[in-house]
N, C-alpha and C positions, 0 to 999 in steps of 0.2 A: 332284664331279670334282676330281682333283688339279690344282692350278694350276701354271703354269710356274715361279713363284717357289718353290713347294714342291719341285718337281723339282730345281731348281738348288741348293737348300739342303741336300738330303739327302746329296749327295756330300761336302759340307763336314763333315757330321756323321761320316761314316765316317773321313775323314782325321783329324779331331780325336781320334777314339778309337783310331786304328790304332797309333800309338806306335813301330812297328818295321817297317822294310822292308829289302829286299836290293837293292843296286845292282850292276849288272853292266857292267863296262867290257871290251869285246872287239871286236877287229877285226884288220886285217892288221898293225897295229903290234905284235901279240903275237908275230909271227914273229921279229923281231930280239930280242925279249924283254928290252928295256931301258926299258920304260915306254911310255906312250901318246903322248908328245910327240916321238917320234923324228924325224919329218919336220922340225919347226921347230927343236928343240934342237940337232940335229946338222947342220942346214943341208943336208939331203940333196936333191939335184936331183930334182924331181918325176918326171922321165922315168925315173930310177933307182928311186925309191920305188915307183912304180906297178907295178913288176915283182913286188912282193910279192903282188899280187892273183893272179898266175899260180900261186903256190905255196900259196895259201890254200884248202885242200881238207880241212877239219876232219873226219877220219874218225870221231872219238870224240864229235862234237857230239850231244848228246841233250837236247833241250829239256825232256823229262819229268824227266830227272835233275836239271836245274837247278831246276825248279819243285819237285821233291820235296825238294831240299835246303832251299829257302826254307821249305817247309812244316814240315820237321823242326826248323828254327831257330825256328819260332814267328812268322815274319814274316807280316804282313798284306797286304803288297803288294810288288811287284818292279818295278824300273826298268831297262830295257835301253838301251844306247847304240845307237840305230838308225843314226845317222851321227855320227861324232866330227869333230874339227876337220880331219882329213886328207881329208875328202870322200868316203871309201869308205862306201857305204850297204849295210846288211845286209838290204835288201829290194829289190823291183822298182820302180825309179823310172823314169818316162818322160822325165824331164828330165836324166838323167845316164846315161852308159855305165859309170861307175865304181861298179858295184854287184855284190853277191854273186850276183845272178841272171845278169848279162851277162858276168861274168868267170868264172874257172875253177871256182869253187864250184858254180855253177848251182843255187843253192838260195835260197829266200826264208826267211832265218832268223827274221825278225820274225814271219812267218805261223806258223812252228812254235812260236815262243816264246809268242805270244798264245794259241794253242790249248792249249799245255801249262799255262799259268797258269790259264786258265779251267777246265781239267780238274781242277786241284788246288784250286780254290776261292779263288784269289788275285786280288787287285786288279791290274789291268794298267797299268803305267806305261811310257811311251815317252820316252826322252831324245832330244833333237835339238839339234845344235849350229848356231847361227846362223852361226858362222865356218866357212869352208872355205878352208884355206890354199892351195888351188890358185889362188885369186883374191885377191891382195892388195888390201886396201881403200885403202891409202895408198902413195904413192911419196915417199920422203925426208920422211916426216912429213906430207905433204899429201894430203888426201882425193882420191880419184879418183871423181868423180861418176858417170861412165859405168859403172864397176864396181859401185858401190853400187846404181845403178838396176837393173842386171842381177841382183845378188845378192838384192835385195828380191823380185823376181819369182820367182827360182829357189827361194828359201826358202819363199815363200808356197805355191808349187806342191807342194813336197815335204811340207810340213806338211799340205796338203790331201790328198795321197795317203795319208799315215799315218793321218789321221783319217777317211778315207772307205773304205778298202779292207780293214780288219781288224775290223769289227764294233765293239762297244762298247769304248771306251777310258776308263779311270778317271782317268788322270793324265798330264799333259804336262809334261816337265821340260826347259825351255830351258837352253842354256849358250852360252858364247862370244860375248857381245855386243861384245867388244873389236874394235879395229881392228888391222891388222898390215901391215907393209911389209918391205923387204929386211933390216931389223934384227931383225925378230921382232914381238912384240906392241908396239904403240905406246902404252905406259902414259902417256907424257908429253903426249899431246894428247887432245882430246875424242874420245870414241868415236862411231862413226857411228850414225845414226838407222835403226833396223831396222823402223820403222813398226809398233811393238809394239801400239799400241791396235787397229789394224785387224787385225793378226795374231791377237790374242786374241779379237776379235769373231768372226772367221771360225771359229776353233777352237770357240767356244761355240755357234755356229750349227750346226756339223757334229756336235758332241758335247755336247748340252745337259747342263749340270751338271758338266762335266769340271773337275777341279782342276788349276790351272796355277801354276807357281812364278813368281818375281820376276825372272828373268834375261833378259827381252826388253826390258829398260830401262823397264818399267812395273811397278807394284806386284804385279799378279797376286793370287792367293789366299793365298799364304804366302811366308815369307822362308826363304832357304837359306844360312845360314852354313856355310862350308866349312872342314873340319879344325879346327873349334872349336865349343864348345857355348856359345851366346849366346842366352839366352831373350829372347823378345819381350815387350813389355808391352801393355797395353790390349786384351787378348784376341785379338791377331793370331796366326794360325796360323804355326808355324815348324817347320823340320826341319833337323837338323845332319847333313850328309853327310860321312862320314869313311872313311878307309882302314884296313885291318887291319895293313898295314906302311907303307912310305913311298910306294908307287906305286898308281895307279888301275889301269893296264893291267899285264899280266903282266911281271914283271922277274925273270929267273932268278937274279940274284945278291942280291936284296933279302931278307935274313933278319931284318929288324927287326920281327918279328911281335909285336904287342901280346898280352900274356897274356889269358886268358879273363876273369880277374877284372876287368881294366881295361875290356874291352869291355862287360861287364855293368855296371860302374860308370858308363860313358858312357851306356848305355841308361837307367839309373836317373836320372842327372842330367837327361837330356832329359825323361823322364816327369815328374820333379819340377818342371820348369820349364814343363810344359804343352806340350812339343814332341815331335817324332818323331825317331827315330834311323835314318838310312839308311846301312847298313853295306855296304861294297863288297867284291866279289870280282873277281879278274881271271883268267878262264880262260886256259889254255894255247892255243897256236895250233891244236892238234888238237881243241879244244873241251872237253877234260877240265878238271876243277876241281882246283887245287893241293890236296894232301892237308891241309896246315895250315889252309887256308881252310875246307875241309869240316869238319875236326875242330872248329874254333872255332865254326862255325855250329851244329853238333849239340850242342855243350856249352851254348851259349846256349839252345838249344831245351830241353835237359833242365832248365836252371834255370827257364825260363819255365813249364815243365810244372808246377813246384811253386809258382811265385810270380807267375804271369801275372795273377792277381787284383789284385795290387798295381801292375800296369803298364797293362793294357789297359782302356780305358773310364774311366780315372781322371782327376781334375782337379788343377790346381794348387791348393795349399792356402794358407791365410792364415798359415801358420807360416813365419817367416823363418829360413832356415838359419843366418845369421850371429848370430841371437839365441837359437836353440834348440840349443845345444851342437853347432853345425855338423853337424846331421843332415839328411839328405834325407827328405822326406815326400811321399806322394801321398794323395789323398782320393777316396772313393767313398761317397756317402750318409752314413751314420752312422759310417763307418770311416775311420781314419787309419792309414797304413802307414809304419812307422818302419824305415828301412834301416840295417843294421849291417855295413858293410864290414870293420870291425875289431872283432872280438868282445870285449866288455868283461869276460867272465868271469861269475862267479855273481851279481854284482850290478851295477847301473848306475844312475846318477843323471843326469837331464837337467833343464834349467831353462827357464823362460819358455814352458812348454807351455800354450796358451791355452784348453784345453777340460777339462771334467770327464770323467774316464775311467770307463766302466761296467765294462769287462772288458779283459783283455789276454791274448794267446796267441801262440805261435810259429806263423807262417803255414804252414810246411811240415808240421809234425807235428800241429798243433792243440793242443799242450801248453799248458795254462793257466799264467799267470804271476801271481805275487803283486806287488802294487804299493801304494804309499802316496803320496798327494798332499798337498803342504804349500802354504802361502801363497807367492806369487811364482811360481807355475807350476812348482814343483819336484816332480818325480816320481822316486821310487825304485823300481826293479824288483828283486825278489829271487827266489831259487829258480831262476835261470837255469842251464842246463847249463854245466859248466865249459868245454866246447869248443863251437864253433859247430855247429849242426846241418846247415849247408850249407858246403861247402868254398870257395865263391866269395863269397856274400853271404847272410846270414840276414835275415829280415824279421819284425818284430813287428806284429801286427794289433791296433789299439786301437779298441774301440767307445766312442764318446763320446756324451754326452747333449747333445741339440740343443734 
């Protein structure tokens, strides 16, 4: 019989092997179309802000289309913002009237999303913000104990709803552990206690084996550096969450789109460091996905179709990038994968490669490569094509003797 420990370890294994996920930031803040922090950044009175919920009737929302895009991109899991910091929930909550079911939309978007992800064979992730800007935790920098007591009960009940009403959930993504007052986020004082230990214990009781991040002010299962790639040491799981442009939520004037090669390079850097890459899209208020986001995701998917072997299920190697010609590598069994963002031409030499090579070939085409190894870990590859075989990043697969 399978033990409880075995059941709780298996989800950790899927997350360690996943490497790529799609993040979705979407809510009533998409209507002003200037990013997801509209309520706080523009100091909009809540009585005015909440009127956006009357206009949030996304006629083009199609959860199957979202899940289909994630599948085309090669993502292994998806994370949806079930409730962001503005307090508007995309599901039916019994402890709030500010929800998509009780307001104009009259739809449980989380239910539709979960069903679509399962249908596409994707792991289901739910984002939940501990913060709710409708209830400031501080006044003039001082904690309001009564508010925090209410917020801890309110948060606990909403998390219970999310993990009880939608079947099996693979991942819980907390955010917003900060405090906030009339000035905004109170970065200069100690953040409030969200009773994270008990919150995670409840989550694990409701969803045995669920993977949980580190933003409830307790370590959780993995670390989530934001807008930067920072590998963890000592075998700890980690995931870099990043945007395609400068905003998480839809911003109609944000044209700072990262090129596809850079997004792929980010994915490679995460995999080489033993981590995952959670890449965000911000759908429009009608539920449709911006064309550039969809294009980038599909292009990543095409690249992974040819090179996924070098990403999924790989491990961090013993090859230090700063000592081996500043190259990224991943490992899988007897293979090492050498990533070439800047094609060297017909020949290439790397140094300090620590293994004996048995064979070398281009991963996409399977074309064998000639190579020569010399003392000091110097490897010279010859007979390479003059031009890269992939427009974004080529990969050389090295079989090593172990």
